[in-house]
All heavy atoms as an XYZ file, in Angstrom:
881
protein
N       0.815     -1.189      0.000
C       0.000      0.000      0.000
C       0.864      1.262      0.000
O       0.578      2.216     -0.690
C      -0.935     -0.045      1.216
C      -1.870      1.102      1.282
S      -3.038      0.999     -0.069
C      -4.145      2.248      0.386
N       1.940      1.238      0.827
C       2.829      2.399      0.878
C       3.529      2.604     -0.462
O       3.757      3.733     -0.877
C       3.852      2.241      1.990
C       3.285      2.401      3.364
C       4.379      2.333      4.401
C       3.802      2.520      5.785
N       4.829      2.491      6.809
N       3.849      1.507     -1.125
C       4.523      1.610     -2.419
C       3.603      2.243     -3.464
O       4.028      3.081     -4.251
C       4.981      0.237     -2.879
C       5.745      0.314     -4.168
C       6.297     -0.997     -4.568
N       7.012     -0.791     -5.816
C       7.543     -1.720     -6.518
N       7.489     -2.959     -6.107
N       8.165     -1.455     -7.638
N       2.334      1.880     -3.473
C       1.370      2.460     -4.416
C       1.199      3.955     -4.162
O       1.115      4.759     -5.091
C       0.026      1.743     -4.311
N       1.162      4.329     -2.874
C       1.037      5.745     -2.525
C       2.280      6.515     -2.966
O       2.175      7.643     -3.466
C       0.810      5.898     -1.030
N       3.455      5.910     -2.792
C       4.693      6.557     -3.216
C       4.742      6.729     -4.728
O       5.116      7.796     -5.228
C       5.903      5.741     -2.734
C       7.269      6.287     -3.130
C       7.487      7.649     -2.489
C       8.366      5.325     -2.736
N       4.335      5.700     -5.466
C       4.316      5.785     -6.934
C       3.332      6.873     -7.387
O       3.634      7.669     -8.279
C       3.969      4.414     -7.549
C       5.135      3.443     -7.331
C       3.646      4.543     -9.032
C       4.832      2.008     -7.724
N       2.169      6.940     -6.759
C       1.182      7.972     -7.082
C       1.746      9.365     -6.808
O       1.612     10.281     -7.618
C      -0.101      7.735     -6.298
C      -1.210      8.756     -6.517
C      -1.693      8.715     -7.965
C      -2.359      8.500     -5.567
N       2.390      9.533     -5.658
C       2.967     10.822     -5.293
C       4.045     11.255     -6.292
O       4.056     12.394     -6.744
C       3.557     10.744     -3.879
C       4.215     12.009     -3.442
C       3.462     13.115     -3.115
C       5.600     12.099     -3.365
C       4.066     14.297     -2.719
C       6.215     13.262     -2.981
C       5.447     14.369     -2.651
N       4.925     10.356     -6.659
C       5.987     10.665     -7.627
C       5.380     11.011     -8.984
O       5.820     11.944     -9.661
C       6.985      9.487     -7.739
C       7.937      9.684     -8.905
C       7.751      9.328     -6.441
N       4.351     10.294     -9.393
C       3.666     10.571    -10.655
C       3.069     11.977    -10.664
O       3.165     12.706    -11.651
C       2.564      9.529    -10.877
C       2.584      8.964    -12.259
O       3.335      9.416    -13.100
N       1.744      7.966    -12.482
N       2.440     12.353     -9.561
C       1.842     13.692     -9.462
C       2.924     14.761     -9.549
O       2.773     15.759    -10.265
C       1.028     13.819     -8.162
C      -0.226     12.949     -8.256
C       0.654     15.266     -7.884
C      -1.006     12.834     -6.968
N       4.028     14.582     -8.849
C       5.131     15.552     -8.881
C       5.686     15.693    -10.292
O       5.929     16.801    -10.780
C       6.245     15.154     -7.891
C       5.727     15.171     -6.467
C       7.464     16.042     -8.048
C       5.264     16.517     -5.978
N       5.872     14.585    -10.988
C       6.408     14.632    -12.353
C       5.444     15.364    -13.281
O       5.855     16.195    -14.091
C       6.712     13.205    -12.864
C       7.913     12.637    -12.121
C       6.954     13.206    -14.369
C       8.181     11.175    -12.392
N       4.138     15.091    -13.159
C       3.153     15.754    -14.014
C       3.097     17.242    -13.747
O       3.016     18.041    -14.679
C       1.770     15.119    -13.840
C       1.685     13.767    -14.500
O       2.419     13.479    -15.442
N       0.798     12.920    -14.002
N       3.117     17.663    -12.476
C       3.104     19.085    -12.171
C       4.354     19.789    -12.680
O       4.287     20.890    -13.208
C       2.949     19.327    -10.668
C       1.540     19.317    -10.200
C       1.166     18.536     -9.126
C       0.569     20.086    -10.825
C      -0.142     18.519     -8.683
C      -0.739     20.066    -10.391
C      -1.106     19.275     -9.318
N       5.494     19.146    -12.525
C       6.725     19.787    -12.997
C       6.732     19.905    -14.509
O       7.245     20.868    -15.064
C       7.956     19.035    -12.508
O       8.000     17.744    -13.084
N       6.127     18.948    -15.217
C       6.059     19.032    -16.680
C       5.146     20.173    -17.110
O       5.434     20.893    -18.061
C       5.562     17.710    -17.262
N       4.054     20.357    -16.398
C       3.114     21.434    -16.745
C       3.737     22.797    -16.471
O       3.661     23.707    -17.281
C       1.795     21.280    -15.953
C       0.940     22.523    -16.066
C       1.035     20.059    -16.446
N       4.372     22.958    -15.324
C       4.907     24.256    -14.957
C       6.259     24.564    -15.583
O       6.735     25.678    -15.518
C       4.980     24.391    -13.438
C       3.617     24.554    -12.840
C       3.027     23.539    -12.102
C       2.894     25.714    -13.049
C       1.764     23.683    -11.571
C       1.631     25.866    -12.521
C       1.070     24.851    -11.786
O      -0.183     25.000    -11.276
N       6.889     23.585    -16.202
C       8.184     23.836    -16.813
C       8.070     24.249    -18.275
O       9.068     24.486    -18.923
C       9.081     22.603    -16.705
O       8.566     21.563    -17.520
N       6.845     24.323    -18.811
C       6.679     24.753    -20.194
C       7.127     26.202    -20.318
O       6.783     27.040    -19.502
C       5.219     24.646    -20.614
C       4.711     23.248    -20.707
C       3.241     23.212    -21.094
O       2.605     24.241    -21.209
N       2.731     22.023    -21.300
N       7.900     26.457    -21.333
C       8.349     27.830    -21.510
C       7.268     28.641    -22.212
O       6.412     28.105    -22.898
C       9.651     27.858    -22.309
O       9.428     27.362    -23.608
N       7.315     29.930    -22.002
C       6.338     30.818    -22.623
C       7.059     31.836    -23.492
O       8.220     32.154    -23.268
C       5.503     31.558    -21.566
O       6.374     32.315    -20.732
C       4.681     30.606    -20.731
N       6.343     32.321    -24.466
C       6.836     33.379    -25.342
C       5.835     34.521    -25.314
O       4.676     34.335    -24.967
C       6.961     32.867    -26.776
O       7.824     31.773    -26.847
N       6.287     35.685    -25.699
C       5.407     36.844    -25.765
C       5.298     37.294    -27.214
O       6.304     37.433    -27.909
C       5.944     38.010    -24.898
C       5.085     39.250    -25.062
C       6.012     37.592    -23.449
N       4.070     37.477    -27.660
C       3.817     38.046    -28.986
C       3.207     39.418    -28.747
O       2.248     39.552    -27.986
C       2.844     37.176    -29.791
C       3.443     35.802    -30.038
C       2.480     37.843    -31.104
C       2.498     34.837    -30.703
N       3.783     40.428    -29.369
C       3.198     41.759    -29.236
C       3.198     42.445    -30.594
O       3.866     42.024    -31.528
C       3.923     42.597    -28.190
C       5.374     42.850    -28.543
O       5.817     42.423    -29.614
O       6.068     43.483    -27.735
N       2.394     43.485    -30.684
C       2.310     44.206    -31.943
C       1.207     45.241    -31.925
O       0.728     45.640    -30.864
N       0.803     45.636    -33.119
C      -0.221     46.658    -33.284
C      -1.173     46.228    -34.393
O      -0.768     45.562    -35.338
C       0.418     48.034    -33.598
C      -0.641     49.139    -33.627
C       1.210     47.996    -34.888
C      -0.056     50.544    -33.622
N      -2.435     46.601    -34.261
C      -3.448     46.309    -35.268
C      -3.901     47.632    -35.869
O      -4.270     48.558    -35.148
C      -4.647     45.550    -34.662
C      -5.676     45.250    -35.736
C      -4.188     44.260    -34.004
N      -3.842     47.716    -37.215
C      -4.204     48.948    -37.926
C      -5.198     48.631    -39.036
O      -5.393     47.481    -39.411
C      -2.949     49.638    -38.520
C      -1.990     50.072    -37.422
C      -2.240     48.730    -39.510
N      -5.805     49.697    -39.589
C      -6.687     49.528    -40.746
C      -5.912     49.831    -42.020
O      -4.692     49.974    -41.999
C      -7.942     50.383    -40.609
C      -7.656     51.883    -40.606
O      -6.499     52.288    -40.822
O      -8.605     52.657    -40.394
N      -6.645     49.952    -43.146
C      -5.983     50.181    -44.438
C      -5.216     51.497    -44.502
O      -4.284     51.657    -45.273
C      -7.005     50.188    -45.588
C      -7.787     48.919    -45.740
C      -9.176     49.016    -45.095
O      -9.448     49.953    -44.314
O      -9.988     48.129    -45.366
N      -5.615     52.467    -43.667
C      -4.962     53.785    -43.660
C      -3.885     53.885    -42.580
O      -3.445     54.986    -42.242
C      -6.011     54.876    -43.431
C      -7.060     54.866    -44.512
O      -6.765     54.637    -45.686
N      -8.313     55.088    -44.134
N      -3.483     52.742    -42.015
C      -2.496     52.681    -40.935
C      -2.944     53.413    -39.673
O      -2.118     53.900    -38.901
C      -1.124     53.180    -41.384
C      -0.440     52.174    -42.272
O      -0.604     50.973    -42.093
N       0.323     52.656    -43.230
N      -4.255     53.475    -39.465
C      -4.806     54.047    -38.245
C      -4.986     52.910    -37.235
O      -5.567     51.873    -37.560
C      -6.176     54.708    -38.519
O      -6.015     55.694    -39.534
C      -6.740     55.347    -37.268
N      -4.483     53.112    -36.039
C      -4.579     52.081    -35.010
C      -6.035     51.806    -34.665
O      -6.850     52.724    -34.579
C      -3.822     52.514    -33.770
N      -6.362     50.521    -34.478
C      -7.721     50.114    -34.126
C      -7.764     49.725    -32.645
O      -7.076     48.794    -32.229
C      -8.172     48.930    -34.991
C      -8.288     49.212    -36.476
C      -8.571     47.931    -37.245
C      -9.393     50.233    -36.733
N      -8.583     50.421    -31.846
C      -8.658     50.100    -30.415
C      -9.585     48.927    -30.134
O     -10.544     48.684    -30.862
C      -9.220     51.381    -29.810
C     -10.063     51.957    -30.903
C      -9.355     51.598    -32.190
N      -9.275     48.178    -29.085
C     -10.123     47.116    -28.533
C     -10.459     46.006    -29.530
O     -11.567     45.491    -29.565
C     -11.394     47.728    -27.925
C     -11.068     48.904    -27.046
C     -11.470     50.192    -27.393
C     -10.292     48.738    -25.901
C     -11.133     51.273    -26.605
C      -9.956     49.823    -25.116
C     -10.381     51.086    -25.472
O     -10.029     52.155    -24.692
N      -9.481     45.629    -30.335
C      -9.623     44.524    -31.281
C      -9.458     43.214    -30.505
O      -8.602     43.102    -29.635
C      -8.553     44.618    -32.393
C      -8.615     43.425    -33.315
C      -8.728     45.908    -33.173
N     -10.279     42.222    -30.816
C     -10.221     40.921    -30.159
C      -9.135     40.059    -30.788
O      -9.067     39.918    -32.003
C     -11.574     40.215    -30.293
O     -11.493     38.898    -29.811
N      -8.283     39.470    -29.944
C      -7.204     38.597    -30.403
C      -7.299     37.292    -29.621
O      -7.241     37.298    -28.393
C      -5.828     39.252    -30.202
C      -5.771     40.545    -30.996
C      -4.713     38.295    -30.599
C      -4.575     41.391    -30.714
N      -7.458     36.180    -30.350
C      -7.593     34.871    -29.716
C      -6.512     33.931    -30.235
O      -6.156     33.978    -31.397
C      -8.960     34.267    -30.020
C     -10.099     35.042    -29.414
C     -11.425     34.397    -29.745
C     -12.546     35.249    -29.210
N     -13.854     34.728    -29.572
N      -6.035     33.079    -29.348
C      -5.094     32.026    -29.717
C      -5.698     30.725    -29.222
O      -5.828     30.517    -28.013
C      -3.714     32.238    -29.090
C      -3.149     33.579    -29.498
C      -2.775     31.116    -29.483
C      -1.890     33.957    -28.773
N      -6.077     29.861    -30.144
C      -6.729     28.619    -29.756
C      -8.051     28.893    -29.070
O      -8.780     29.812    -29.437
N      -8.340     28.116    -28.029
C      -9.610     28.282    -27.317
C      -9.445     28.814    -25.905
O     -10.427     29.150    -25.270
C     -10.349     26.926    -27.242
O      -9.508     25.984    -26.579
C     -10.715     26.417    -28.620
N      -8.207     28.911    -25.415
C      -8.016     29.279    -24.019
C      -7.377     30.639    -23.794
O      -7.488     31.187    -22.711
C      -7.173     28.220    -23.320
C      -7.857     26.881    -23.266
C      -7.016     25.848    -22.555
O      -5.877     26.109    -22.192
N      -7.560     24.675    -22.360
N      -6.716     31.196    -24.765
C      -5.997     32.450    -24.569
C      -6.593     33.536    -25.452
O      -6.803     33.324    -26.639
C      -4.508     32.276    -24.918
O      -3.988     31.182    -24.168
C      -3.717     33.525    -24.600
N      -6.854     34.691    -24.854
C      -7.362     35.816    -25.636
C      -6.968     37.118    -24.955
O      -6.645     37.160    -23.771
C      -8.878     35.734    -25.799
O      -9.516     35.840    -24.552
N      -7.004     38.176    -25.727
C      -6.716     39.510    -25.219
C      -7.362     40.515    -26.162
O      -7.963     40.132    -27.166
C      -5.185     39.749    -25.114
O      -4.959     40.986    -24.423
C      -4.530     39.800    -26.477
N      -7.258     41.785    -25.834
C      -7.712     42.844    -26.738
C      -6.618     43.890    -26.837
O      -5.751     43.979    -25.968
C      -9.027     43.508    -26.263
C      -8.863     44.147    -24.883
C     -10.179     42.531    -26.286
C     -10.028     45.005    -24.459
N      -6.673     44.665    -27.911
C      -5.716     45.758    -28.044
C      -6.126     46.892    -27.120
O      -7.292     47.018    -26.746
C      -5.648     46.271    -29.497
O      -6.932     46.765    -29.873
C      -5.213     45.190    -30.461
N      -5.173     47.734    -26.777
C      -5.498     48.890    -25.942
C      -6.043     50.020    -26.830
O      -6.307     49.818    -28.008
C      -4.278     49.334    -25.122
C      -3.128     49.824    -25.969
O      -3.253     50.058    -27.167
N      -1.976     49.982    -25.339
N      -6.193     51.198    -26.290
C      -6.780     52.315    -27.043
C      -5.895     52.784    -28.195
O      -6.366     53.459    -29.101
C      -7.085     53.488    -26.113
O      -5.896     53.922    -25.476
N      -4.603     52.409    -28.200
C      -3.693     52.748    -29.299
C      -3.505     51.589    -30.267
O      -2.622     51.634    -31.132
C      -2.333     53.196    -28.769
C      -2.333     54.568    -28.119
C      -2.617     54.466    -26.636
O      -2.217     53.477    -26.001
O      -3.263     55.394    -26.102
N      -4.279     50.499    -30.117
C      -4.188     49.360    -31.016
C      -3.051     48.399    -30.714
O      -2.771     47.492    -31.491
N      -2.401     48.563    -29.564
C      -1.242     47.741    -29.201
C      -1.696     46.559    -28.341
O      -2.561     46.704    -27.480
C      -0.201     48.584    -28.453
C       0.309     49.693    -29.376
C       0.945     47.727    -27.946
C       1.161     50.725    -28.689
N      -1.097     45.385    -28.578
C      -1.418     44.203    -27.789
C      -0.152     43.461    -27.400
O       0.902     43.623    -28.002
C      -2.361     43.262    -28.565
C      -1.700     42.580    -29.731
C      -1.110     41.334    -29.584
C      -1.658     43.191    -30.975
C      -0.507     40.707    -30.666
C      -1.057     42.577    -32.055
C      -0.476     41.329    -31.896
N      -0.283     42.643    -26.373
C       0.791     41.766    -25.917
C       0.133     40.559    -25.283
O      -0.777     40.697    -24.467
C       1.674     42.484    -24.909
O       2.688     41.622    -24.447
N       0.579     39.369    -25.661
C      -0.016     38.145    -25.133
C       1.069     37.101    -24.923
O       1.979     36.972    -25.734
C      -1.144     37.625    -26.059
C      -0.629     37.261    -27.417
C      -1.875     36.457    -25.448
N       0.989     36.383    -23.796
C       1.924     35.293    -23.509
C       1.333     34.000    -24.040
O       0.143     33.736    -23.866
C       2.142     35.156    -22.006
C       2.980     36.234    -21.405
C       3.214     35.949    -19.948
C       4.005     37.076    -19.320
N       4.244     36.848    -17.893
N       2.172     33.201    -24.681
C       1.735     31.900    -25.178
C       2.708     30.830    -24.706
O       3.884     31.101    -24.473
C       1.626     31.877    -26.719
C       2.984     32.145    -27.363
C       0.589     32.847    -27.214
C       3.033     31.785    -28.820
N       2.205     29.620    -24.573
C       3.058     28.500    -24.189
C       3.559     27.794    -25.440
O       3.071     28.030    -26.550
C       2.271     27.518    -23.310
O       1.252     26.911    -24.066
N       4.516     26.917    -25.251
C       5.054     26.147    -26.382
C       3.974     25.307    -27.046
O       4.022     25.045    -28.239
C       6.191     25.242    -25.916
C       7.446     26.028    -25.601
O       7.548     27.175    -26.069
O       8.313     25.493    -24.897
N       2.988     24.883    -26.272
C       1.902     24.069    -26.816
C       1.099     24.860    -27.843
O       0.589     24.314    -28.809
C       0.984     23.581    -25.669
C      -0.210     22.831    -26.194
C       1.775     22.730    -24.690
N       0.985     26.168    -27.657
C       0.176     27.007    -28.535
C       0.900     27.419    -29.811
O       0.319     28.109    -30.645
C      -0.287     28.255    -27.786
C      -1.261     27.943    -26.674
C      -1.571     29.155    -25.842
O      -0.677     29.837    -25.358
N      -2.851     29.427    -25.680
N       2.134     26.992    -30.002
C       2.883     27.372    -31.198
C       2.272     26.812    -32.475
O       2.538     27.298    -33.558
C       4.340     26.947    -31.082
C       5.166     27.729    -30.071
C       6.561     27.137    -29.966
C       5.228     29.199    -30.426
N       1.441     25.798    -32.368
C       0.788     25.234    -33.551
C      -0.519     25.953    -33.885
O      -1.106     25.710    -34.926
C       0.524     23.746    -33.339
C      -0.424     23.471    -32.213
C      -0.633     22.002    -31.980
C      -1.603     21.883    -30.809
N      -1.592     20.649    -30.166
N      -0.976     26.843    -33.009
C      -2.227     27.570    -33.220
C      -2.013     28.815    -34.076
O      -0.903     29.112    -34.504
C      -2.832     27.976    -31.874
C      -3.345     26.789    -31.086
O      -3.720     25.794    -31.713
O      -3.361     26.871    -29.846
N      -3.091     29.545    -34.298
C      -3.033     30.800    -35.049
C      -3.617     31.925    -34.211
O      -4.487     31.697    -33.371
C      -3.847     30.699    -36.338
O      -3.313     29.751    -37.197
N      -3.126     33.132    -34.465
C      -3.768     34.314    -33.899
C      -4.997     34.601    -34.738
O      -4.909     34.703    -35.962
C      -2.849     35.533    -33.981
C      -1.683     35.661    -33.048
C      -0.892     36.908    -33.398
C      -2.120     35.715    -31.618
N      -6.136     34.726    -34.115
C      -7.364     35.092    -34.814
C      -7.714     36.502    -34.369
O      -8.052     36.739    -33.210
C      -8.484     34.115    -34.462
O      -9.672     34.481    -35.115
N      -7.611     37.448    -35.297
C      -7.773     38.862    -34.980
C      -9.068     39.347    -35.616
O      -9.226     39.281    -36.836
C      -6.566     39.659    -35.483
C      -5.296     39.073    -34.867
C      -6.710     41.130    -35.172
C      -4.034     39.461    -35.545
N     -10.002     39.820    -34.792
C     -11.304     40.231    -35.327
C     -11.769     41.549    -34.717
O     -11.440     41.879    -33.579
C     -12.347     39.140    -35.074
O     -12.491     38.890    -33.691
N     -12.537     42.275    -35.522
C     -13.051     43.583    -35.133
C     -14.337     43.827    -35.911
O     -14.442     43.423    -37.076
C     -12.002     44.651    -35.466
C     -12.225     46.004    -34.840
C     -12.254     46.161    -33.467
C     -12.357     47.131    -35.635
C     -12.416     47.416    -32.898
C     -12.516     48.384    -35.073
C     -12.549     48.519    -33.698
O     -12.712     49.754    -33.140
N     -15.296     44.470    -35.288
C     -16.579     44.707    -35.943
C     -16.372     45.561    -37.189
O     -15.722     46.603    -37.157
C     -17.558     45.408    -34.981
C     -17.877     44.475    -33.828
C     -18.833     45.830    -35.700
C     -18.721     45.085    -32.749
N     -16.934     45.103    -38.316
C     -16.830     45.831    -39.566
C     -15.601     45.483    -40.389
O     -15.401     46.033    -41.466
N     -14.759     44.562    -39.881
C     -13.542     44.160    -40.570
C     -13.511     42.643    -40.708
O     -14.085     41.916    -39.899
C     -12.294     44.625    -39.807
C     -12.103     46.116    -39.829
C     -12.787     46.944    -38.949
C     -11.249     46.699    -40.753
C     -12.623     48.318    -38.972
C     -11.072     48.072    -40.789
C     -11.760     48.874    -39.899
O     -11.595     50.228    -39.943
N     -12.819     42.161    -41.722
C     -12.672     40.719    -41.918
C     -11.713     40.162    -40.877
O     -10.713     40.790    -40.532
C     -12.137     40.423    -43.318
C     -13.122     40.761    -44.415
C     -12.564     40.396    -45.774
C     -13.580     40.752    -46.848
N     -13.092     40.459    -48.191
N     -12.022     38.960    -40.388
C     -11.153     38.293    -39.425
C      -9.859     37.884    -40.121
O      -9.873     37.366    -41.224
C     -11.851     37.050    -38.845
O     -13.038     37.482    -38.171
C     -10.959     36.315    -37.868
N      -8.756     38.148    -39.455
C      -7.431     37.863    -40.018
C      -6.763     36.793    -39.147
O      -6.756     36.901    -37.924
C      -6.602     39.143    -40.033
C      -5.301     39.019    -40.746
N      -5.209     38.919    -42.103
C      -4.029     38.999    -40.279
C      -3.930     38.842    -42.452
N      -3.198     38.881    -41.352
N      -6.220     35.760    -39.769
C      -5.528     34.698    -39.030
C      -4.044     34.728    -39.369
O      -3.675     34.835    -40.531
C      -6.119     33.337    -39.368
C      -7.535     33.180    -38.857
C      -7.950     31.740    -38.878
C      -9.369     31.616    -38.399
N      -9.450     31.189    -37.043
N      -3.222     34.640    -38.338
C      -1.766     34.651    -38.484
C      -1.211     33.440    -37.739
O      -1.487     33.285    -36.549
C      -1.160     35.948    -37.895
C       0.341     35.948    -38.034
C      -1.771     37.175    -38.521
N      -0.440     32.569    -38.404
C       0.159     31.431    -37.691
C       1.109     31.904    -36.599
O       1.871     32.852    -36.791
C       0.923     30.679    -38.773
C       0.430     31.207    -40.073
C      -0.125     32.563    -39.820
N       1.039     31.277    -35.434
C       1.874     31.674    -34.297
C       3.321     31.258    -34.500
O       4.239     31.968    -34.109
C       1.313     31.066    -32.991
C       2.255     31.300    -31.835
C      -0.052     31.646    -32.694
N       3.537     30.107    -35.127
C       4.885     29.584    -35.301
C       5.773     30.610    -36.006
O       5.398     31.190    -37.016
C       4.844     28.290    -36.110
C       6.120     27.466    -36.151
C       6.540     27.064    -34.745
C       5.917     26.227    -36.988
N       6.940     30.862    -35.470
C       7.940     31.796    -36.016
C       7.517     33.256    -35.955
O       8.059     34.074    -36.688
C       8.303     31.433    -37.460
C       8.940     30.067    -37.556
O       9.647     29.650    -36.647
N       8.668     29.371    -38.632
N       6.550     33.598    -35.116
C       6.187     35.006    -34.969
C       7.239     35.720    -34.141
O       7.859     35.146    -33.261
C       4.829     35.150    -34.284
C       3.619     34.954    -35.156
C       2.348     35.182    -34.341
C       3.618     35.892    -36.339
N       7.407     36.970    -34.433
C       8.358     37.786    -33.695
C       7.611     38.897    -32.993
O       6.439     39.123    -33.223
C       9.384     38.376    -34.650
C      10.185     37.340    -35.400
C      11.100     37.975    -36.423
O      11.175     39.182    -36.546
N      11.795     37.146    -37.162
N       8.323     39.617    -32.154
C       7.708     40.773    -31.514
C       7.621     41.898    -32.531
O       8.307     41.904    -33.544
C       8.536     41.231    -30.291
O       9.849     41.556    -30.742
C       8.588     40.149    -29.232
N       6.762     42.834    -32.278
C       6.597     43.964    -33.184
C       5.755     43.627    -34.404
O       5.936     44.203    -35.476
N       4.806     42.725    -34.262
C       3.928     42.315    -35.354
C       2.990     43.472    -35.730
O       2.460     44.160    -34.853
C       3.102     41.107    -34.900
C       2.117     40.504    -35.867
C       2.851     39.882    -37.051
C       1.288     39.451    -35.165
N       2.814     43.710    -37.022
C       1.875     44.732    -37.494
C       0.818     44.033    -38.340
O       1.126     43.465    -39.378
C       2.584     45.803    -38.313
C       1.666     46.936    -38.727
C       2.440     48.049    -39.412
C       1.541     49.206    -39.766
N       2.286     50.284    -40.421
N      -0.423     44.077    -37.865
C      -1.525     43.407    -38.545
C      -2.438     44.465    -39.152
O      -2.876     45.385    -38.469
C      -2.334     42.531    -37.567
C      -3.497     41.868    -38.280
C      -1.437     41.506    -36.917
N      -2.696     44.325    -40.445
C      -3.570     45.267    -41.148
C      -4.889     44.571    -41.442
O      -4.934     43.582    -42.159
C      -2.904     45.732    -42.441
C      -3.612     46.904    -43.089
C      -2.845     47.422    -44.297
C      -1.652     48.228    -43.837
N      -1.053     49.038    -44.892
N      -5.979     45.098    -40.871
C      -7.314     44.551    -41.110
C      -7.974     45.261    -42.285
O      -7.774     46.454    -42.490
C      -8.191     44.682    -39.868
C      -7.780     43.860    -38.651
C      -8.793     44.036    -37.526
C      -7.631     42.397    -38.988
N      -8.759     44.492    -43.029
C      -9.450     45.013    -44.210
C     -10.938     45.083    -43.906
O     -11.514     44.177    -43.306
C      -9.202     44.070    -45.421
C      -9.937     44.559    -46.652
C      -7.715     43.936    -45.681
N     -11.562     46.175    -44.331
C     -13.010     46.348    -44.096
C     -13.797     45.229    -44.750
O     -13.473     44.770    -45.835
C     -13.497     47.682    -44.648
C     -13.065     48.844    -43.806
C     -13.933     50.066    -44.101
N     -13.514     51.162    -43.287
C     -14.018     51.422    -42.081
N     -14.958     50.671    -41.590
N     -13.583     52.437    -41.383
N     -14.851     44.821    -44.069
C     -15.773     43.816    -44.585
C     -17.014     44.563    -45.048
O     -17.851     44.962    -44.244
C     -16.117     42.791    -43.505
C     -16.872     41.606    -44.044
O     -16.969     41.459    -45.278
O     -17.359     40.806    -43.222
N     -17.110     44.768    -46.350
C     -18.204     45.552    -46.902
C     -19.404     44.638    -47.125
O     -19.324     43.634    -47.822
C     -17.794     46.216    -48.236
C     -18.943     47.012    -48.803
C     -16.566     47.078    -48.032
N     -20.495     45.001    -46.497
C     -21.742     44.249    -46.633
C     -22.801     45.220    -47.147
O     -23.005     46.289    -46.592
C     -22.192     43.662    -45.278
C     -23.507     42.930    -45.417
C     -21.124     42.753    -44.719
N     -23.451     44.844    -48.229
C     -24.520     45.680    -48.778
C     -25.833     45.350    -48.083
O     -26.362     44.257    -48.221
C     -24.662     45.452    -50.289
C     -23.460     45.943    -51.043
O     -22.837     46.921    -50.645
N     -23.110     45.275    -52.119
N     -26.327     46.311    -47.337
C     -27.611     46.128    -46.673
C     -28.710     46.633    -47.591
O     -28.632     47.741    -48.106
C     -27.641     46.892    -45.351
C     -26.616     46.460    -44.313
C     -26.689     47.368    -43.091
C     -26.857     45.029    -43.897
N     -29.726     45.824    -47.788
C     -30.807     46.226    -48.691
C     -31.916     46.947    -47.961
O     -32.549     47.820    -48.509
C     -31.335     44.999    -49.418
C     -30.274     44.397    -50.313
C     -30.823     43.326    -51.173
C     -29.652     42.818    -52.014
N     -29.989     42.001    -53.077
N     -32.182     46.551    -46.715
C     -33.212     47.258    -45.966
C     -32.980     47.078    -44.487
O     -32.393     46.108    -44.034
C     -34.611     46.786    -46.365
C     -35.061     45.488    -45.781
C     -36.453     45.092    -46.254
O     -36.690     45.071    -47.457
O     -37.274     44.813    -45.383
N     -33.454     48.048    -43.748
C     -33.358     48.015    -42.298
C     -34.773     48.171    -41.760
O     -35.517     49.055    -42.192
C     -32.466     49.154    -41.774
C     -31.052     48.984    -42.290
C     -32.496     49.185    -40.251
C     -30.139     50.129    -41.929
N     -35.145     47.326    -40.847
C     -36.473     47.393    -40.241
C     -36.322     47.881    -38.821
O     -35.573     47.315    -38.022
C     -37.163     46.009    -40.260
C     -37.320     45.531    -41.695
C     -38.495     46.065    -39.527
C     -37.829     44.114    -41.811
N     -37.048     48.955    -38.511
C     -37.032     49.516    -37.166
C     -38.411     49.269    -36.548
O     -39.425     49.657    -37.117
C     -36.710     51.017    -37.191
C     -35.331     51.227    -37.800
C     -36.789     51.596    -35.774
C     -34.960     52.670    -38.012
N     -38.417     48.610    -35.406
C     -39.674     48.314    -34.729
C     -39.655     48.948    -33.349
O     -38.634     48.952    -32.677
C     -39.841     46.817    -34.577
C     -39.979     46.100    -35.872
C     -40.237     44.635    -35.636
N     -40.334     43.955    -36.932
C     -40.146     42.685    -37.110
N     -39.851     41.921    -36.087
N     -40.269     42.154    -38.302
N     -40.805     49.440    -32.928
C     -40.858     50.005    -31.562
C     -40.825     48.887    -30.533
O     -41.268     47.772    -30.766
C     -42.208     50.729    -31.543
C     -43.026     50.043    -32.582
C     -42.053     49.586    -33.634
N     -40.249     49.194    -29.392
C     -40.188     48.236    -28.297
C     -41.483     48.328    -27.523
O     -41.924     49.418    -27.144
C     -38.986     48.525    -27.378
C     -38.941     47.564    -26.221
C     -37.695     48.488    -28.186
N     -42.099     47.183    -27.290
C     -43.365     47.205    -26.551
C     -43.218     46.636    -25.184
O     -42.336     45.939    -24.849
C     -44.456     46.389    -27.288
O     -43.975     45.075    -27.466
C     -44.784     47.035    -28.602
């Protein structure tokens, strides 16, 4: 019984050390539009667990783990097309240019709230 408990304890220690020993990298940059105007509060997602937004000057910084190197940055903003950038081999000082998503609206219906 003591041996099983010892093996379990060693297994837990090894698993925790593997999780906490993963190195992290920082990706930072700026998000702009076609006129090189910074876009504030743009949503930036990496995979399903990590996300951030740009600040009021369009600048962002996000920490990623080695596991996330196979994912992509998904950068989205209302009125613009979503832009995906592979994380692998990214450097600091990334400049992402978003393109407007032009949608032709044919009619708008306004209804009173009751």
